[in-house]
FIDO-86120 format. One line per field, with one value per residue (C-alpha): residue in three letters; residue number from 1; x, y, z. Coordinates in steps of 0.5 Angstrom, whole numbers. Example, Ala and Ser with C-alpha at 12.3 -4.5 7.8 and 13.67 -1.06 7.14 Angstrom:
2
residu = c(Ala, Ser);
num = c(1, 2);
c1 = c(25, 27);
c2 = c(-9, -2);
c3 = c(16, 14);
***
This chain:
314
residu = c(Met, Asp, Ile, Ser, Pro, Leu, Ile, Ser, Arg, Val, Ala, Arg, Gly, Lys, Asn, Gly, Ser, Gln, Asn, Leu, Thr, Gln, Gln, Glu, Ala, Arg, Leu, Val, Phe, Asp, Gln, Leu, Leu, Ala, Thr, Asp, Ala, Asp, Gln, Leu, Gln, Leu, Gly, Ala, Phe, Leu, Ile, Ala, Gln, Arg, Met, Lys, Gly, Glu, Cys, Ser, Asp, Glu, Leu, Ala, Gly, Phe, Val, Glu, Ala, Ala, Arg, Leu, His, Ile, Asp, Gly, Phe, Gly, Thr, Ala, Val, Ala, Pro, Ala, Gly, Ala, Val, Asp, Leu, Pro, Cys, Tyr, Ala, Gly, Lys, Arg, Arg, Ala, Ala, His, Ala, Tyr, Leu, Ala, Ala, Ala, Leu, Gln, Ala, Arg, Asp, Ala, Gly, Ile, Pro, Val, Phe, Val, His, Gly, Val, Glu, Glu, Ile, Asp, Gly, Arg, Ile, Thr, Ala, Trp, Gln, Val, Leu, Arg, Glu, Ala, Gly, Val, Gln, Arg, Ala, Ala, Ser, Leu, Ala, Glu, Ala, Ala, Thr, Leu, Leu, Ala, Ala, Asp, Gly, Ile, Val, Tyr, Thr, Asp, Leu, Ala, Glu, Leu, Cys, Pro, Asp, Leu, Met, Arg, Ile, Tyr, Gly, Leu, Arg, Pro, Arg, Leu, Gly, Val, Arg, Ser, Phe, Ala, Asn, Ser, Val, Ala, Arg, Leu, Leu, Asn, Pro, Leu, Arg, Cys, Ser, Gly, Gln, Leu, Asn, Gly, Phe, Phe, His, Thr, Pro, Tyr, Ala, Asp, Tyr, Met, Ala, Gly, Ala, Asn, Ser, Leu, Leu, Gly, Gln, Gln, Arg, Ser, Leu, Ile, Phe, Met, Gly, Ala, Glu, Gly, Glu, Pro, Glu, Leu, Tyr, Ala, Asp, Arg, Gln, Lys, Leu, Val, Val, Asn, Gln, Gln, Gly, Asp, Gln, Ile, Thr, Gln, Ile, Ser, Phe, Ala, Glu, Ala, Gly, Leu, Gln, Pro, Tyr, Pro, Arg, Glu, Val, Met, Asp, Leu, His, Ala, Leu, Gln, Arg, Glu, Ser, Val, Ala, Met, Leu, His, Gln, Pro, Leu, Glu, Gly, Arg, Glu, Ala, Val, Val, Val, Thr, Arg, Met, Leu, Glu, Ala, Met, Arg, Trp, Ala, Ser, Ser, Gly, Arg, Phe, Pro, Asp, Ser, Trp, Arg, Glu, Glu);
num = c(1, 2, 3, 4, 5, 6, 7, 8, 9, 10, 11, 12, 13, 14, 15, 16, 17, 18, 19, 20, 21, 22, 23, 24, 25, 26, 27, 28, 29, 30, 31, 32, 33, 34, 35, 36, 37, 38, 39, 40, 41, 42, 43, 44, 45, 46, 47, 48, 49, 50, 51, 52, 53, 54, 55, 56, 57, 58, 59, 60, 61, 62, 63, 64, 65, 66, 67, 68, 69, 70, 71, 72, 73, 74, 75, 76, 77, 78, 79, 80, 81, 82, 83, 84, 85, 86, 87, 88, 89, 90, 91, 92, 93, 94, 95, 96, 97, 98, 99, 100, 101, 102, 103, 104, 105, 106, 107, 108, 109, 110, 111, 112, 113, 114, 115, 116, 117, 118, 119, 120, 121, 122, 123, 124, 125, 126, 127, 128, 129, 130, 131, 132, 133, 134, 135, 136, 137, 138, 139, 140, 141, 142, 143, 144, 145, 146, 147, 148, 149, 150, 151, 152, 153, 154, 155, 156, 157, 158, 159, 160, 161, 162, 163, 164, 165, 166, 167, 168, 169, 170, 171, 172, 173, 174, 175, 176, 177, 178, 179, 180, 181, 182, 183, 184, 185, 186, 187, 188, 189, 190, 191, 192, 193, 194, 195, 196, 197, 198, 199, 200, 201, 202, 203, 204, 205, 206, 207, 208, 209, 210, 211, 212, 213, 214, 215, 216, 217, 218, 219, 220, 221, 222, 223, 224, 225, 226, 227, 228, 229, 230, 231, 232, 233, 234, 235, 236, 237, 238, 239, 240, 241, 242, 243, 244, 245, 246, 247, 248, 249, 250, 251, 252, 253, 254, 255, 256, 257, 258, 259, 260, 261, 262, 263, 264, 265, 266, 267, 268, 269, 270, 271, 272, 273, 274, 275, 276, 277, 278, 279, 280, 281, 282, 283, 284, 285, 286, 287, 288, 289, 290, 291, 292, 293, 294, 295, 296, 297, 298, 299, 300, 301, 302, 303, 304, 305, 306, 307, 308, 309, 310, 311, 312, 313, 314);
c1 = c(0, 2, 2, 5, -3, -4, 3, 1, -5, -2, 4, 0, 2, -2, -8, -9, -6, -12, -12, -12, -17, -15, -15, -11, -6, -5, -4, 2, 5, 5, 9, 14, 15, 18, 26, 26, 21, 23, 27, 25, 18, 19, 22, 17, 11, 14, 16, 9, 6, 10, 7, 0, -1, -4, -11, -14, -16, -9, -5, -10, -8, -1, -1, -5, 0, 6, 3, 3, 11, 11, 12, 7, 2, -5, -2, 2, -3, -2, -5, -12, -11, -4, -2, 1, 7, 10, 16, 20, 22, 27, 28, 34, 31, 28, 28, 23, 18, 13, 18, 17, 10, 10, 14, 10, 4, 8, 8, 1, -1, -2, 2, 6, 9, 14, 17, 21, 28, 35, 38, 36, 42, 42, 36, 36, 31, 26, 31, 37, 33, 30, 36, 39, 33, 33, 28, 28, 28, 25, 28, 21, 13, 13, 18, 15, 8, 12, 16, 10, 6, 12, 15, 9, 14, 18, 21, 21, 25, 22, 28, 27, 19, 18, 25, 22, 18, 25, 29, 23, 24, 31, 31, 30, 37, 37, 30, 32, 25, 21, 16, 10, 13, 14, 6, 5, 10, 7, 0, 2, 0, 3, 0, -6, -6, -13, -11, -6, -2, 0, 4, 5, 9, 5, -3, -7, -4, -9, -15, -12, -9, -15, -19, -14, -15, -22, -22, -17, -22, -17, -21, -19, -13, -11, -7, -4, 1, 7, 13, 18, 13, 14, 8, 8, 3, 5, 4, 2, 0, -3, -5, -9, -11, -16, -19, -22, -26, -28, -32, -33, -27, -28, -23, -20, -18, -14, -13, -6, -2, 1, 9, 14, 13, 17, 24, 27, 34, 37, 41, 48, 46, 50, 47, 40, 41, 43, 37, 32, 35, 35, 28, 26, 28, 27, 21, 19, 17, 14, 13, 15, 11, 5, 7, 8, 1, -3, 1, -1, -8, -8, -5, -10, -15, -12, -12, -19, -23, -25, -25, -21, -24, -19, -21, -26, -29, -31);
c2 = c(0, 7, 11, 17, 20, 19, 22, 28, 29, 30, 34, 40, 45, 48, 50, 44, 38, 33, 27, 20, 15, 9, 4, 9, 11, 3, 2, 7, 6, -2, 0, 5, 0, -5, -5, -4, 2, 8, 13, 19, 18, 16, 22, 26, 22, 23, 31, 32, 29, 32, 39, 37, 33, 26, 25, 19, 15, 16, 13, 7, 6, 7, 2, -3, -3, -4, -10, -13, -13, -16, -23, -27, -21, -24, -31, -29, -26, -23, -27, -24, -17, -15, -8, -5, 0, 3, 7, 11, 18, 16, 21, 26, 30, 25, 18, 13, 12, 9, 3, 2, 2, -3, -8, -7, -8, -15, -17, -15, -20, -15, -18, -12, -12, -6, -5, 1, 3, 1, 7, 15, 20, 24, 20, 14, 9, 4, -2, 1, 1, -5, -10, -8, -10, -17, -16, -21, -18, -22, -23, -24, -23, -31, -31, -24, -28, -34, -30, -25, -31, -34, -27, -22, -17, -17, -12, -13, -8, -5, -7, -14, -13, -9, -8, -4, 1, 1, 3, 9, 11, 11, 16, 23, 25, 25, 28, 33, 32, 27, 23, 19, 13, 15, 15, 9, 5, 8, 5, -2, -6, -12, -17, -14, -13, -11, -5, 1, 7, 11, 18, 24, 30, 34, 36, 35, 28, 26, 26, 23, 17, 16, 16, 11, 7, 7, 5, 0, -4, -2, -5, 1, 6, 12, 17, 23, 28, 24, 26, 28, 24, 17, 14, 17, 21, 27, 28, 35, 40, 34, 37, 32, 25, 22, 15, 11, 5, 2, 8, 12, 18, 22, 26, 24, 29, 28, 33, 36, 33, 40, 37, 40, 40, 36, 37, 42, 41, 36, 30, 27, 21, 16, 19, 19, 11, 9, 13, 10, 3, 4, 7, 0, -3, 2, 5, 12, 19, 25, 26, 19, 16, 19, 18, 11, 11, 14, 9, 3, 6, 6, 0, -3, 0, -2, -9, -10, -3, -2, 6, 9, 13, 18, 19, 24, 23, 30);
c3 = c(0, -2, 5, 2, 1, 9, 11, 6, 10, 16, 14, 11, 16, 22, 18, 13, 17, 18, 23, 21, 23, 28, 22, 17, 23, 24, 17, 16, 23, 21, 15, 18, 23, 19, 18, 11, 12, 8, 12, 9, 10, 17, 19, 15, 19, 26, 25, 22, 28, 33, 30, 29, 35, 36, 37, 41, 35, 32, 38, 39, 32, 33, 39, 35, 29, 35, 38, 31, 32, 39, 39, 43, 44, 45, 47, 53, 58, 65, 72, 74, 77, 74, 73, 68, 70, 64, 66, 60, 63, 68, 74, 76, 82, 87, 88, 85, 90, 86, 85, 93, 92, 87, 91, 97, 92, 90, 97, 98, 92, 86, 80, 77, 70, 69, 62, 60, 57, 60, 60, 59, 58, 64, 68, 73, 70, 73, 71, 74, 80, 80, 78, 85, 88, 85, 80, 74, 67, 62, 55, 52, 53, 54, 59, 63, 64, 67, 71, 73, 76, 79, 82, 82, 79, 73, 68, 60, 56, 50, 46, 47, 48, 41, 38, 31, 36, 40, 34, 33, 40, 40, 34, 39, 39, 31, 30, 36, 39, 42, 38, 39, 40, 47, 48, 44, 49, 55, 52, 50, 56, 52, 57, 57, 64, 67, 70, 68, 71, 66, 68, 62, 63, 58, 60, 53, 53, 59, 55, 49, 52, 56, 49, 46, 52, 52, 44, 45, 50, 56, 63, 67, 67, 72, 67, 71, 71, 74, 77, 72, 67, 71, 73, 80, 84, 88, 95, 94, 88, 84, 78, 74, 74, 69, 71, 65, 66, 59, 56, 62, 63, 69, 73, 80, 86, 92, 98, 99, 105, 107, 106, 102, 94, 89, 89, 84, 84, 80, 84, 83, 79, 83, 89, 86, 85, 91, 95, 90, 92, 99, 99, 97, 103, 109, 112, 109, 112, 110, 102, 100, 105, 102, 95, 96, 100, 94, 89, 93, 93, 85, 84, 89, 84, 78, 80, 83, 81, 88, 89, 95, 100, 100, 92, 90, 83, 79);
***
């Protein structure tokens, strides 16, 4: 199929560009994910989408296309009540409290499937913390499902999960900007977990991602402005939390804890990794303790659908 007409519709500029349908987005991205894809078309499409901005239908189509390139998708399935935790931002200002919550959720019987990228320049990634805690890394989706059922938590890297999407994800240094591959990776839910927790950085993506999850048939997801873009709720000044259950999309709010706001200063990366690993094994106080409590509430909701008493639906 000649996809140039579809690329042309997206790339007509500020006043002329058009959104693709879900089916069109799936068709064009499926071809661009191929190892022999036209690199000029790929670059043009990524930049054109960056300038136009993705809609929910397009994101859903892109995710469907990426899933076609995941070996074992649809056959390897998570245990009941599992939570999908996509970690694609990394951190540089504060330790990974959400990973402490993930291990506590595991200990409480909630399976947690973590996926992300091994390294991000200038940041500490989820894997760089979890490997120090003894969490196993699966080399395939089938292995991930087996380890998740046995251990209650497992990590899979995008490079092994979907090499074709990883290749596009890795183009950021050459493009100069992020592409929609970041959002697609967050929405993949490779093991079809019943619940998903999804952090984002830019406010408009709350509605786009919630809408995409609804189109994709996601049972429930919590989509929120996360700390540094990771799936970590704030203790104070939580800007936006969207609750998606099937076709129903609402907003959630929490009371502020009256604590110091999230740190603004960048930490030394070695110190940040040590602090993140230590946080997994020691009692927490203050902001970190509140964050872990909120993340545990979110994980229980994602696993079971039971609405926490401290949440307010708007």
